[in-house]
FIVEXMI-759777 format. One record per atom (N, C-alpha, C): x, y, z; atom name; residue in one letter. Coordinates in Angstrom, 2 decimals. Atoms other than C-alpha are relative to their C-alpha. Layout:
BEGIN
((X; Y; Z); "CA"; "a")
...
//
This chain:
BEGIN
((-0.61; 1.18; 0.62); "N"; "m")
((-35.20; 37.60; -45.54); "CA"; "m")
((1.04; -0.66; 0.91); "C"; "m")
((-1.02; 0.52; -0.92); "N"; "i")
((-32.31; 37.28; -43.11); "CA"; "i")
((-0.67; -0.68; 1.20); "C"; "i")
((0.72; 0.58; -1.15); "N"; "a")
((-34.79; 36.62; -40.30); "CA"; "a")
((-0.55; -1.38; -0.35); "C"; "a")
((0.52; 1.30; 0.42); "N"; "i")
((-36.37; 33.77; -42.29); "CA"; "i")
((1.13; -1.03; -0.07); "C"; "i")
((-1.16; 0.89; 0.11); "N"; "f")
((-32.95; 32.27; -43.03); "CA"; "f")
((0.49; -0.44; 1.39); "C"; "f")
((-0.43; 0.33; -1.36); "N"; "l")
((-31.94; 32.45; -39.35); "CA"; "l")
((-1.01; -0.92; 0.68); "C"; "l")
((1.03; 0.86; -0.58); "N"; "g")
((-35.27; 30.91; -38.36); "CA"; "g")
((0.13; -1.44; -0.49); "C"; "g")
((-0.19; 1.35; 0.56); "N"; "i")
((-34.67; 27.97; -40.71); "CA"; "i")
((1.21; -0.68; 0.63); "C"; "i")
((-1.20; 0.57; -0.63); "N"; "e")
((-31.17; 27.48; -39.28); "CA"; "e")
((-0.28; -0.45; 1.43); "C"; "e")
((0.32; 0.35; -1.39); "N"; "l")
((-32.50; 27.49; -35.72); "CA"; "l")
((-0.85; -1.26; 0.07); "C"; "l")
((0.85; 1.20; 0.03); "N"; "v")
((-35.18; 24.93; -36.59); "CA"; "v")
((0.85; -1.23; -0.34); "C"; "v")
((-0.88; 1.11; 0.40); "N"; "w")
((-32.52; 22.73; -38.27); "CA"; "w")
((0.89; -0.42; 1.17); "C"; "w")
((-0.83; 0.32; -1.17); "N"; "l")
((-30.24; 22.95; -35.20); "CA"; "l")
((-0.83; -0.71; 1.07); "C"; "l")
((0.88; 0.64; -0.99); "N"; "l")
((-33.18; 22.03; -32.98); "CA"; "l")
((-0.27; -1.45; -0.38); "C"; "l")
((0.25; 1.37; 0.48); "N"; "v")
((-33.96; 18.97; -35.13); "CA"; "v")
((1.22; -0.88; 0.22); "C"; "v")
((-1.24; 0.77; -0.20); "N"; "l")
((-30.31; 17.85; -35.02); "CA"; "l")
((0.22; -0.29; 1.48); "C"; "l")
((-0.17; 0.20; -1.45); "N"; "s")
((-30.20; 18.32; -31.23); "CA"; "s")
((-0.93; -1.09; 0.51); "C"; "s")
((0.97; 1.02; -0.42); "N"; "i")
((-33.34; 16.22; -30.75); "CA"; "i")
((0.46; -1.38; -0.48); "C"; "i")
((-0.48; 1.28; 0.53); "N"; "a")
((-31.89; 13.49; -33.00); "CA"; "a")
((1.18; -0.51; 0.81); "C"; "a")
((-1.15; 0.40; -0.80); "N"; "l")
((-28.64; 13.47; -30.99); "CA"; "l")
((-0.43; -0.54; 1.36); "C"; "l")
((0.51; 0.46; -1.30); "N"; "v")
((-30.51; 13.17; -27.69); "CA"; "v")
((-0.66; -1.37; -0.15); "C"; "v")
((0.67; 1.29; 0.22); "N"; "a")
((-32.58; 10.31; -29.15); "CA"; "a")
((1.02; -1.12; -0.16); "C"; "a")
((-1.04; 1.02; 0.18); "N"; "v")
((-29.43; 8.43; -30.21); "CA"; "v")
((0.67; -0.31; 1.34); "C"; "v")
((-0.64; 0.21; -1.31); "N"; "i")
((-27.81; 8.94; -26.78); "CA"; "i")
((-0.90; -0.84; 0.90); "C"; "i")
((0.92; 0.77; -0.86); "N"; "r")
((-30.92; 7.64; -25.01); "CA"; "r")
((-0.16; -1.43; -0.49); "C"; "r")
((0.10; 1.36; 0.55); "N"; "y")
((-31.14; 4.66; -27.35); "CA"; "y")
((1.19; -0.84; 0.42); "C"; "y")
((-1.20; 0.72; -0.42); "N"; "v")
((-27.54; 3.68; -26.61); "CA"; "v")
((-0.07; -0.30; 1.49); "C"; "v")
((0.15; 0.22; -1.44); "N"; "g")
((-28.22; 4.14; -22.89); "CA"; "g")
((-0.98; -1.12; 0.31); "C"; "g")
((0.99; 1.06; -0.20); "N"; "a")
((-31.29; 1.91; -23.14); "CA"; "a")
((0.58; -1.37; -0.33); "C"; "a")
((-0.66; 1.26; 0.33); "N"; "l")
((-29.22; -0.80; -24.84); "CA"; "l")
((0.91; -0.45; 1.14); "C"; "l")
((-0.89; 0.35; -1.12); "N"; "q")
((-26.69; -0.64; -22.01); "CA"; "q")
((-0.81; -0.47; 1.19); "C"; "q")
((0.82; 0.40; -1.14); "N"; "a")
((-29.43; -0.84; -19.40); "CA"; "a")
((-0.61; -1.37; -0.21); "C"; "a")
((0.60; 1.30; 0.30); "N"; "a")
((-30.87; -3.87; -21.18); "CA"; "a")
((1.01; -1.13; 0.03); "C"; "a")
((-0.99; 1.06; -0.11); "N"; "g")
((-27.59; -5.72; -20.95); "CA"; "g")
((1.19; 0.15; -0.90); "C"; "g")
((-1.12; -0.15; 0.92); "N"; "a")
((-25.30; -4.48; -23.70); "CA"; "a")
((1.25; 0.47; 0.70); "C"; "a")
((-1.17; -0.54; -0.69); "N"; "g")
((-23.02; -2.84; -21.14); "CA"; "g")
((0.48; -0.89; 1.12); "C"; "g")
((-0.33; 0.85; -1.13); "N"; "l")
((-22.60; -5.84; -18.87); "CA"; "l")
((1.35; -0.69; -0.13); "C"; "l")
((-1.32; 0.57; 0.15); "N"; "t")
((-19.27; -6.97; -20.26); "CA"; "t")
((1.00; 1.11; -0.19); "C"; "t")
((-1.03; -1.03; 0.04); "N"; "a")
((-15.98; -5.15; -20.39); "CA"; "a")
((-0.05; 0.76; -1.31); "C"; "a")
((-0.03; -0.85; 1.18); "N"; "g")
((-15.84; -2.23; -22.78); "CA"; "g")
((1.27; -0.23; -0.79); "C"; "g")
((-1.12; 0.28; 0.90); "N"; "q")
((-13.43; -2.18; -25.69); "CA"; "q")
((0.95; 1.15; -0.16); "C"; "q")
((-0.92; -1.10; 0.23); "N"; "g")
((-11.79; 1.20; -25.43); "CA"; "g")
((-0.10; 1.06; 1.08); "C"; "g")
((-0.06; -1.04; -1.01); "N"; "n")
((-10.86; 4.23; -23.37); "CA"; "n")
((-1.17; 0.97; -0.10); "C"; "n")
((1.14; -0.90; 0.14); "N"; "a")
((-13.72; 6.30; -24.82); "CA"; "a")
((-1.18; -0.51; 0.82); "C"; "a")
((1.08; 0.57; -0.81); "N"; "l")
((-16.22; 3.91; -23.21); "CA"; "l")
((0.34; 0.08; 1.48); "C"; "l")
((-0.40; -0.07; -1.41); "N"; "l")
((-14.21; 3.90; -19.98); "CA"; "l")
((-0.26; 1.38; 0.58); "C"; "l")
((0.24; -1.36; -0.48); "N"; "d")
((-14.58; 7.68; -19.75); "CA"; "d")
((-1.41; 0.16; 0.57); "C"; "d")
((1.38; -0.19; -0.43); "N"; "t")
((-18.34; 7.36; -19.35); "CA"; "t")
((-0.52; -1.16; 0.84); "C"; "t")
((0.39; 1.12; -0.85); "N"; "d")
((-18.42; 4.13; -17.32); "CA"; "d")
((0.71; 0.14; 1.34); "C"; "d")
((-0.60; -0.16; -1.31); "N"; "g")
((-17.86; 4.33; -13.60); "CA"; "g")
((0.16; 1.46; 0.36); "C"; "g")
((-0.14; -1.38; -0.49); "N"; "p")
((-16.90; 7.44; -11.62); "CA"; "p")
((0.95; 0.81; -0.87); "C"; "p")
((-0.97; -0.87; 0.66); "N"; "w")
((-15.13; 10.44; -13.08); "CA"; "w")
((1.31; -0.11; 0.75); "C"; "w")
((-1.34; 0.10; -0.61); "N"; "i")
((-11.39; 10.45; -12.42); "CA"; "i")
((0.66; 1.37; -0.05); "C"; "i")
((0.25; 0.50; -1.36); "N"; "p")
((-10.58; 11.87; -9.95); "CA"; "p")
((-1.36; 0.48; 0.49); "C"; "p")
((1.25; -0.42; -0.63); "N"; "s")
((-13.73; 12.07; -7.84); "CA"; "s")
((-0.08; -0.61; 1.39); "C"; "s")
((0.13; 0.55; -1.36); "N"; "p")
((-14.68; 11.55; -4.18); "CA"; "p")
((-0.74; -1.33; -0.01); "C"; "p")
((0.75; 1.24; -0.18); "N"; "l")
((-15.76; 8.07; -3.15); "CA"; "l")
((-1.35; 0.36; 0.61); "C"; "l")
((1.32; -0.35; -0.56); "N"; "p")
((-19.54; 8.37; -2.59); "CA"; "p")
((-0.15; -0.50; 1.44); "C"; "p")
((0.20; 0.36; -1.41); "N"; "d")
((-20.63; 8.27; 1.05); "CA"; "d")
((-0.59; -1.39; 0.14); "C"; "d")
((0.65; 1.32; -0.07); "N"; "r")
((-22.79; 5.20; 0.37); "CA"; "r")
((1.02; -1.11; -0.16); "C"; "r")
((-1.04; 1.01; 0.21); "N"; "a")
((-19.79; 3.27; -0.93); "CA"; "a")
((0.97; -0.03; 1.17); "C"; "a")
((-0.94; -0.06; -1.13); "N"; "a")
((-17.46; 4.47; 1.83); "CA"; "a")
((-0.59; -0.65; 1.24); "C"; "a")
((0.66; 0.59; -1.18); "N"; "s")
((-19.99; 3.48; 4.50); "CA"; "s")
((-0.07; -1.52; -0.12); "C"; "s")
((0.07; 1.46; 0.20); "N"; "a")
((-20.42; 0.00; 2.98); "CA"; "a")
((1.37; -0.63; 0.21); "C"; "a")
((-1.34; 0.53; -0.21); "N"; "f")
((-16.66; -0.53; 2.89); "CA"; "f")
((0.35; -0.04; 1.49); "C"; "f")
((-0.37; -0.08; -1.42); "N"; "r")
((-16.18; 0.63; 6.47); "CA"; "r")
((-0.81; -0.96; 0.86); "C"; "r")
((0.84; 0.93; -0.76); "N"; "a")
((-19.07; -1.53; 7.70); "CA"; "a")
((0.60; -1.40; 0.00); "C"; "a")
((-0.67; 1.30; 0.09); "N"; "h")
((-16.97; -4.52; 6.61); "CA"; "h")
((1.47; 0.07; 0.40); "C"; "h")
((-1.38; -0.16; -0.45); "N"; "g")
((-13.73; -3.16; 8.06); "CA"; "g")
((0.99; 0.21; -1.13); "C"; "g")
((-0.88; -0.24; 1.16); "N"; "v")
((-12.34; -2.25; 4.62); "CA"; "v")
((0.43; 1.46; 0.01); "C"; "v")
((-0.52; -1.37; -0.02); "N"; "q")
((-10.08; 0.83; 4.71); "CA"; "q")
((-0.06; 0.61; -1.39); "C"; "q")
((0.08; -0.69; 1.30); "N"; "v")
((-10.36; 3.45; 1.96); "CA"; "v")
((1.14; 1.00; -0.19); "C"; "v")
((-1.16; -0.88; 0.17); "N"; "d")
((-6.98; 5.16; 2.40); "CA"; "d")
((0.78; -0.34; -1.26); "C"; "d")
((-0.66; 0.47; 1.22); "N"; "d")
((-5.38; 3.06; -0.35); "CA"; "d")
((-0.57; -1.38; -0.31); "C"; "d")
((0.80; 1.21; 0.22); "N"; "l")
((-7.69; 0.44; -1.80); "CA"; "l")
((-0.20; -0.24; -1.50); "C"; "l")
((0.34; 0.41; 1.35); "N"; "v")
((-8.11; -1.48; -5.05); "CA"; "v")
((-1.20; -0.94; 0.10); "C"; "v")
((1.22; 0.80; -0.01); "N"; "a")
((-11.64; -2.81; -5.56); "CA"; "a")
((-0.22; -0.58; -1.39); "C"; "a")
((0.22; 0.66; 1.29); "N"; "t")
((-12.43; -5.33; -8.29); "CA"; "t")
((-1.37; -0.66; 0.03); "C"; "t")
((1.41; 0.40; 0.07); "N"; "f")
((-15.99; -6.09; -9.36); "CA"; "f")
((-0.21; -1.12; -1.00); "C"; "f")
((0.35; 1.14; 0.86); "N"; "f")
((-17.27; -9.40; -10.78); "CA"; "f")
((-1.50; -0.28; 0.13); "C"; "f")
((1.40; 0.42; -0.02); "N"; "s")
((-20.74; -10.63; -11.71); "CA"; "s")
((-0.11; -1.43; -0.49); "C"; "s")
((0.18; 1.39; 0.44); "N"; "p")
((-21.80; -14.30; -11.97); "CA"; "p")
((-0.63; -0.12; -1.38); "C"; "p")
((0.63; 0.08; 1.31); "N"; "t")
((-23.75; -13.46; -15.14); "CA"; "t")
((0.92; 0.43; -1.13); "C"; "t")
((-0.97; -0.43; 1.00); "N"; "c")
((-20.63; -12.23; -16.94); "CA"; "c")
((0.80; -1.22; -0.46); "C"; "c")
((-0.64; 1.20; 0.53); "N"; "g")
((-19.15; -14.88; -19.24); "CA"; "g")
((1.48; -0.12; 0.29); "C"; "g")
((-1.46; 0.06; -0.20); "N"; "s")
((-15.49; -13.92; -18.70); "CA"; "s")
((0.42; 0.24; 1.44); "C"; "s")
((-0.36; -0.43; -1.36); "N"; "c")
((-15.65; -12.93; -15.03); "CA"; "c")
((0.68; -1.08; 0.83); "C"; "c")
((-0.60; 1.06; -0.80); "N"; "l")
((-14.81; -16.31; -13.53); "CA"; "l")
((1.47; -0.18; -0.38); "C"; "l")
((-1.39; 0.11; 0.46); "N"; "e")
((-11.67; -16.58; -15.66); "CA"; "e")
((0.83; 1.19; 0.48); "C"; "e")
((-0.72; -1.19; -0.46); "N"; "r")
((-10.70; -12.98; -14.80); "CA"; "r")
((0.22; -0.06; 1.51); "C"; "r")
((-0.16; 0.14; -1.45); "N"; "a")
((-11.27; -13.71; -11.10); "CA"; "a")
((1.18; -0.90; 0.32); "C"; "a")
((-1.14; 0.90; -0.20); "N"; "e")
((-8.82; -16.61; -11.32); "CA"; "e")
((1.32; 0.70; -0.30); "C"; "e")
((-1.22; -0.72; 0.37); "N"; "q")
((-6.26; -14.39; -13.06); "CA"; "q")
((0.37; 1.05; 1.04); "C"; "q")
((-0.27; -1.02; -1.02); "N"; "v")
((-6.62; -11.58; -10.53); "CA"; "v")
((0.47; -0.64; 1.30); "C"; "v")
((-0.41; 0.71; -1.22); "N"; "a")
((-6.37; -14.03; -7.62); "CA"; "a")
((1.44; -0.47; -0.11); "C"; "a")
((-1.38; 0.48; 0.19); "N"; "a")
((-3.14; -15.44; -9.11); "CA"; "a")
((1.00; 1.15; -0.01); "C"; "a")
((-0.91; -1.14; 0.11); "N"; "a")
((-1.68; -11.95; -9.66); "CA"; "a")
((-0.10; 0.94; 1.20); "C"; "a")
((0.34; -0.89; -1.11); "N"; "l")
((-2.84; -10.51; -6.32); "CA"; "l")
((1.21; 0.71; 0.61); "C"; "l")
((-1.00; -0.81; -0.69); "N"; "i")
((-0.81; -7.71; -4.73); "CA"; "i")
((-0.60; 0.48; 1.31); "C"; "i")
((0.35; -0.54; -1.31); "N"; "d")
((-1.08; -6.94; -1.00); "CA"; "d")
((-1.48; -0.16; 0.36); "C"; "d")
((1.41; 0.25; -0.33); "N"; "p")
((-4.37; -8.51; 0.21); "CA"; "p")
((-0.64; 1.09; 0.86); "C"; "p")
((0.56; -1.02; -0.89); "N"; "a")
((-4.79; -5.76; 2.83); "CA"; "a")
((-0.48; 1.23; -0.75); "C"; "a")
((0.39; -1.17; 0.80); "N"; "r")
((-5.21; -3.18; 0.05); "CA"; "r")
((-1.03; -0.36; -1.07); "C"; "r")
((0.95; 0.47; 1.01); "N"; "n")
((-7.81; -5.17; -1.91); "CA"; "n")
((-1.36; -0.28; 0.60); "C"; "n")
((1.33; 0.48; -0.34); "N"; "v")
((-11.51; -5.89; -1.82); "CA"; "v")
((-0.63; -0.48; -1.30); "C"; "v")
((0.73; 0.52; 1.16); "N"; "f")
((-13.66; -7.95; -4.18); "CA"; "f")
((-1.48; 0.27; 0.18); "C"; "f")
((1.45; -0.24; 0.00); "N"; "l")
((-17.24; -7.01; -5.07); "CA"; "l")
((-0.63; -1.03; -0.92); "C"; "l")
((0.65; 1.05; 0.79); "N"; "v")
((-19.41; -9.92; -6.24); "CA"; "v")
((-1.51; 0.16; 0.15); "C"; "v")
((1.45; -0.14; -0.05); "N"; "t")
((-23.05; -9.30; -7.16); "CA"; "t")
((-0.66; -1.33; -0.30); "C"; "t")
((0.73; 1.24; 0.22); "N"; "g")
((-25.77; -11.87; -7.67); "CA"; "g")
((-0.37; -0.65; 1.32); "C"; "g")
((0.40; 0.68; -1.23); "N"; "d")
((-27.32; -14.29; -5.18); "CA"; "d")
((1.12; -0.93; 0.47); "C"; "d")
((-1.04; 0.82; -0.63); "N"; "v")
((-25.33; -16.56; -2.88); "CA"; "v")
((0.34; -1.21; -0.85); "C"; "v")
((-0.22; 1.22; 0.78); "N"; "e")
((-25.78; -19.63; -5.06); "CA"; "e")
((0.81; 0.29; -1.26); "C"; "e")
((-0.70; -0.30; 1.25); "N"; "s")
((-24.63; -17.95; -8.29); "CA"; "s")
((1.41; 0.53; 0.25); "C"; "s")
((-1.32; -0.56; -0.30); "N"; "a")
((-21.65; -16.35; -6.52); "CA"; "a")
((0.94; -1.00; 0.66); "C"; "a")
((-0.81; 0.94; -0.78); "N"; "k")
((-20.34; -19.53; -4.87); "CA"; "k")
((1.33; -0.34; -0.66); "C"; "k")
((-1.26; 0.29; 0.68); "N"; "d")
((-17.70; -20.24; -7.56); "CA"; "d")
((1.00; 1.12; 0.21); "C"; "d")
((-0.88; -1.15; -0.25); "N"; "f")
((-16.31; -16.74; -7.10); "CA"; "f")
((0.52; -0.05; 1.43); "C"; "f")
((-0.41; 0.08; -1.41); "N"; "s")
((-16.27; -17.18; -3.33); "CA"; "s")
((1.09; -1.05; 0.18); "C"; "s")
((-1.01; 1.07; -0.11); "N"; "r")
((-14.33; -20.43; -3.71); "CA"; "r")
((1.35; 0.47; -0.53); "C"; "r")
((-1.26; -0.45; 0.60); "N"; "i")
((-11.70; -18.84; -5.98); "CA"; "i")
((0.62; 1.15; 0.79); "C"; "i")
((-0.52; -1.23; -0.60); "N"; "l")
((-11.38; -15.50; -4.21); "CA"; "l")
((0.29; -0.13; 1.49); "C"; "l")
((-0.19; 0.14; -1.45); "N"; "a")
((-11.61; -16.65; -0.57); "CA"; "a")
((1.42; -0.43; 0.34); "C"; "a")
((-1.36; 0.48; -0.27); "N"; "a")
((-8.21; -18.34; -0.83); "CA"; "a")
((1.03; 1.13; 0.06); "C"; "a")
((-0.94; -1.12; 0.01); "N"; "t")
((-6.58; -14.91; -1.31); "CA"; "t")
((0.05; 0.72; 1.35); "C"; "t")
((0.06; -0.71; -1.27); "N"; "g")
((-7.61; -13.69; 2.14); "CA"; "g")
((-0.54; 1.42; -0.13); "C"; "g")
((0.55; -1.34; 0.26); "N"; "v")
((-9.14; -10.57; 0.57); "CA"; "v")
((-1.48; 0.01; 0.36); "C"; "v")
((1.43; -0.08; -0.30); "N"; "p")
((-12.53; -9.40; 1.87); "CA"; "p")
((-0.84; -0.08; -1.28); "C"; "p")
((0.92; 0.13; 1.13); "N"; "i")
((-15.40; -10.35; -0.47); "CA"; "i")
((-1.34; 0.59; 0.43); "C"; "i")
((1.29; -0.61; -0.31); "N"; "l")
((-18.44; -8.08; -0.39); "CA"; "l")
((-1.03; -0.47; -1.02); "C"; "l")
((1.08; 0.48; 0.86); "N"; "t")
((-21.66; -9.54; -1.77); "CA"; "t")
((-1.21; 0.92; 0.15); "C"; "t")
((1.21; -0.83; -0.09); "N"; "n")
((-25.18; -8.15; -2.19); "CA"; "n")
((-0.60; -0.05; 1.41); "C"; "n")
((0.33; -1.22; 0.75); "N"; "p")
((-26.72; -5.92; -1.08); "CA"; "p")
((1.13; 1.03; -0.07); "C"; "p")
((-1.05; -1.02; -0.04); "N"; "d")
((-23.51; -4.02; -0.26); "CA"; "d")
((0.76; 0.12; -1.31); "C"; "d")
((-0.73; -0.05; 1.26); "N"; "a")
((-21.70; -4.99; -3.47); "CA"; "a")
((-0.78; 0.79; -1.04); "C"; "a")
((0.82; -0.71; 0.98); "N"; "q")
((-24.60; -3.77; -5.59); "CA"; "q")
((-0.12; 1.47; 0.34); "C"; "q")
((0.09; -1.40; -0.41); "N"; "n")
((-24.93; -0.56; -3.57); "CA"; "n")
((1.26; 0.77; -0.38); "C"; "n")
((-1.26; -0.66; 0.34); "N"; "i")
((-21.25; 0.24; -4.10); "CA"; "i")
((0.09; 0.22; -1.51); "C"; "i")
((-0.07; -0.07; 1.46); "N"; "v")
((-21.40; -0.53; -7.83); "CA"; "v")
((-0.94; 1.08; -0.54); "C"; "v")
((0.96; -0.99; 0.47); "N"; "k")
((-24.52; 1.58; -8.32); "CA"; "k")
((0.41; 1.41; 0.39); "C"; "k")
((-0.37; -1.34; -0.44); "N"; "s")
((-23.22; 4.50; -6.28); "CA"; "s")
((1.15; 0.57; -0.83); "C"; "s")
((-1.11; -0.43; 0.84); "N"; "l")
((-20.17; 4.62; -8.57); "CA"; "l")
((-0.33; -0.01; -1.49); "C"; "l")
((0.45; 0.02; 1.41); "N"; "d")
((-22.20; 4.32; -11.81); "CA"; "d")
((0.79; -0.99; -0.85); "C"; "d")
((-0.73; 1.03; 0.76); "N"; "i")
((-20.29; 1.18; -12.84); "CA"; "i")
((-1.02; -0.87; -0.72); "C"; "i")
((0.95; 0.78; 0.81); "N"; "r")
((-22.12; -0.57; -15.69); "CA"; "r")
((0.63; -1.23; -0.60); "C"; "r")
((-0.69; 1.11; 0.65); "N"; "s")
((-19.49; -3.04; -16.91); "CA"; "s")
((0.71; -0.87; 1.02); "C"; "s")
((-0.71; 0.93; -0.86); "N"; "t")
((-17.87; -6.07; -15.40); "CA"; "t")
((0.75; -1.01; -0.87); "C"; "t")
((-0.76; -0.36; -1.21); "N"; "p")
((-15.18; -7.17; -14.67); "CA"; "p")
((0.58; 1.41; -0.10); "C"; "p")
((-0.39; -1.41; -0.07); "N"; "f")
((-14.14; -3.70; -13.54); "CA"; "f")
((0.82; 0.19; 1.27); "C"; "f")
((-0.81; -0.25; -1.18); "N"; "t")
((-11.49; -2.43; -11.14); "CA"; "t")
((0.23; 1.50; 0.16); "C"; "t")
((-0.28; -1.41; -0.24); "N"; "f")
((-10.84; 0.93; -9.50); "CA"; "f")
((0.85; 0.15; 1.26); "C"; "f")
((-0.87; -0.24; -1.15); "N"; "r")
((-8.41; 2.45; -7.01); "CA"; "r")
((-0.47; 1.24; 0.75); "C"; "r")
((0.36; -1.11; -0.88); "N"; "v")
((-9.21; 4.70; -4.06); "CA"; "v")
((1.23; 0.37; 0.82); "C"; "v")
((-1.08; -0.49; -0.84); "N"; "i")
((-6.54; 6.84; -2.38); "CA"; "i")
((-0.53; 1.18; 0.79); "C"; "i")
((0.46; -1.09; -0.85); "N"; "g")
((-7.45; 9.02; 0.58); "CA"; "g")
((-1.45; 0.39; -0.24); "C"; "g")
((1.41; -0.28; 0.21); "N"; "g")
((-11.16; 8.68; -0.14); "CA"; "g")
((-0.34; 0.54; -1.38); "C"; "g")
((0.22; -0.47; 1.38); "N"; "q")
((-10.74; 9.72; -3.81); "CA"; "q")
((0.20; -1.17; -0.97); "C"; "q")
((-0.19; 0.99; 1.07); "N"; "v")
((-11.26; 7.41; -6.80); "CA"; "v")
((0.96; 0.61; -1.00); "C"; "v")
((-1.07; -0.60; 0.81); "N"; "v")
((-8.05; 8.02; -8.76); "CA"; "v")
((0.30; -0.78; -1.27); "C"; "v")
((-0.27; 0.81; 1.19); "N"; "a")
((-8.00; 5.22; -11.36); "CA"; "a")
((-1.10; -1.03; -0.17); "C"; "a")
((0.99; 1.03; 0.28); "N"; "k")
((-10.31; 2.74; -13.06); "CA"; "k")
((0.39; -0.69; -1.30); "C"; "k")
((-0.31; 0.75; 1.23); "N"; "a")
((-10.10; 0.06; -15.77); "CA"; "a")
((-0.98; -1.14; -0.17); "C"; "a")
((0.65; 1.26; 0.30); "N"; "f")
((-12.02; -2.67; -17.51); "CA"; "f")
((1.05; -1.09; 0.19); "C"; "f")
((-0.97; 1.08; -0.21); "N"; "v")
((-10.36; -5.98; -16.53); "CA"; "v")
((-0.09; -0.97; -1.18); "C"; "v")
((-0.06; 0.92; 1.14); "N"; "r")
((-9.53; -7.64; -19.84); "CA"; "r")
((1.02; -1.09; 0.25); "C"; "r")
((-1.04; 0.96; -0.36); "N"; "g")
((-6.60; -9.46; -18.23); "CA"; "g")
((0.66; 0.48; 1.28); "C"; "g")
((-0.62; -0.37; -1.28); "N"; "p")
((-4.41; -9.40; -15.10); "CA"; "p")
((0.76; 1.32; -0.06); "C"; "p")
((-0.74; -1.25; 0.12); "N"; "g")
((-2.41; -6.45; -16.46); "CA"; "g")
((-0.83; 1.22; 0.36); "C"; "g")
((0.87; -1.13; -0.34); "N"; "d")
((-5.41; -4.14; -16.06); "CA"; "d")
((-0.14; 0.14; 1.51); "C"; "d")
((0.04; -0.03; -1.47); "N"; "y")
((-5.68; -5.11; -12.40); "CA"; "y")
((1.33; 0.50; 0.55); "C"; "y")
((-1.32; -0.38; -0.52); "N"; "l")
((-1.92; -4.73; -11.86); "CA"; "l")
((0.30; 1.48; -0.19); "C"; "l")
((-0.23; -1.43; 0.24); "N"; "r")
((-1.95; -1.21; -13.35); "CA"; "r")
((-0.57; 0.87; 1.12); "C"; "r")
((0.56; -0.77; -1.11); "N"; "m")
((-4.04; -0.09; -10.37); "CA"; "m")
((1.05; 0.28; 1.08); "C"; "m")
((-1.04; -0.17; -1.01); "N"; "f")
((-0.87; -0.41; -8.27); "CA"; "f")
((1.18; 0.81; -0.51); "C"; "f")
((-1.07; -0.85; 0.51); "N"; "d")
((1.29; 1.79; -10.51); "CA"; "d")
((0.18; 1.20; 0.91); "C"; "d")
((-0.23; -1.17; -0.86); "N"; "p")
((2.96; 4.63; -8.57); "CA"; "p")
((-0.80; 1.22; -0.46); "C"; "p")
((0.82; -1.08; 0.54); "N"; "g")
((1.27; 7.14; -10.88); "CA"; "g")
((-1.31; -0.59; -0.45); "C"; "g")
((1.30; 0.55; 0.39); "N"; "p")
((-2.48; 6.58; -11.32); "CA"; "p")
((-0.09; -0.17; -1.51); "C"; "p")
((0.08; 0.23; 1.42); "N"; "p")
((-3.14; 5.03; -14.76); "CA"; "p")
((-0.92; 0.95; -0.75); "C"; "p")
((0.93; -0.92; 0.65); "N"; "d")
((-5.98; 7.46; -15.46); "CA"; "d")
((0.13; 1.38; 0.61); "C"; "d")
((-0.23; -1.32; -0.59); "N"; "a")
((-4.52; 10.84; -14.58); "CA"; "a")
((-0.90; 1.07; -0.61); "C"; "a")
((0.85; -0.98; 0.67); "N"; "e")
((-6.71; 12.67; -17.12); "CA"; "e")
((-1.42; -0.09; 0.55); "C"; "e")
((1.39; 0.04; -0.44); "N"; "p")
((-10.14; 13.68; -15.80); "CA"; "p")
((-0.90; -0.56; -1.09); "C"; "p")
((0.94; 0.56; 0.96); "N"; "s")
((-12.97; 11.78; -17.46); "CA"; "s")
((-1.03; 1.04; -0.41); "C"; "s")
((1.01; -0.91; 0.50); "N"; "v")
((-15.60; 13.55; -19.55); "CA"; "v")
((-1.36; -0.43; 0.52); "C"; "v")
((1.32; 0.38; -0.50); "N"; "p")
((-19.08; 13.67; -17.98); "CA"; "p")
((-0.88; -0.52; -1.13); "C"; "p")
((0.97; 0.48; 0.99); "N"; "a")
((-21.95; 11.89; -19.74); "CA"; "a")
((-0.65; 1.20; -0.69); "C"; "a")
((0.46; -1.13; 0.79); "N"; "v")
((-23.35; 14.11; -22.53); "CA"; "v")
((-1.28; 0.61; 0.54); "C"; "v")
((1.28; -0.54; -0.44); "N"; "d")
((-26.91; 14.43; -21.25); "CA"; "d")
((-0.15; 0.01; 1.51); "C"; "d")
((0.03; -0.05; -1.45); "N"; "g")
((-26.00; 14.18; -17.57); "CA"; "g")
((-0.71; -1.17; 0.65); "C"; "g")
((0.69; 1.17; -0.56); "N"; "q")
((-27.87; 10.89; -17.16); "CA"; "q")
((0.78; -1.25; -0.33); "C"; "q")
((-0.69; 1.26; 0.21); "N"; "r")
((-26.10; 7.60; -16.67); "CA"; "r")
((-0.93; -1.12; 0.39); "C"; "r")
((0.87; 1.13; -0.30); "N"; "l")
((-28.09; 4.39; -16.87); "CA"; "l")
((0.82; -1.11; 0.63); "C"; "l")
((-0.71; 1.04; -0.71); "N"; "v")
((-27.01; 1.74; -14.39); "CA"; "v")
((-0.76; -1.31; -0.15); "C"; "v")
((0.64; 1.30; 0.18); "N"; "a")
((-27.74; -1.87; -15.27); "CA"; "a")
((-0.26; -0.63; 1.36); "C"; "a")
((0.34; 0.68; -1.24); "N"; "n")
((-29.36; -4.01; -12.61); "CA"; "n")
((1.09; -1.00; 0.35); "C"; "n")
((-1.15; 0.82; -0.36); "N"; "a")
((-26.49; -5.64; -10.74); "CA"; "a")
((-0.41; -1.27; 0.72); "C"; "a")
((0.38; 1.16; -0.77); "N"; "e")
((-28.52; -8.16; -8.84); "CA"; "e")
((-0.46; -1.09; -0.90); "C"; "e")
((-0.39; 1.00; 0.98); "N"; "p")
((-28.77; -11.48; -10.40); "CA"; "p")
((-0.32; 0.47; -1.39); "C"; "p")
((0.17; -0.47; 1.34); "N"; "g")
((-28.38; -10.46; -13.96); "CA"; "g")
((0.94; 1.11; -0.34); "C"; "g")
((-0.98; -1.03; 0.34); "N"; "r")
((-25.67; -7.88; -13.68); "CA"; "r")
((1.24; -0.65; -0.52); "C"; "r")
//
């Protein structure tokens, strides 16, 4: 009798586990289809978007930065996409609030034509602007799914990240103490879906 009861419990746990995995994959599919292309609304979403904090800057991203002469000893990178409705406004705000151009880089995905408004706004800051394919390679290597998004690298380690809802989120990257000191929680099923960053990200 006890064996039958335990068997029923195990079957029930298995069914619940399968249902949980199905829900996680469904949410991931929505994000890949475009639901995750705008800034998230809370810290829980931030935990699973972008790199874990702290974590090493991926070699692919570090190589792309260095190929453009961008140092990674102390760097704040801010990502914009032409297909994001609020990104142009956020780019203007970040450009107006800019701190130390030598410690900044802008990542703009999309084709040259769709990114021209960003280039016009951001070029005046004197900050390097990385476009595709390097911008997309960096974003993908860091599992960033939302935009506008900013992150800080110190000594080759990603130590802070934030959705850019306003200039304050960008400015927090320069706080003496990293804004995200707590390590992020890995994705539940170990799979992170990355939205296509090239025109349409």
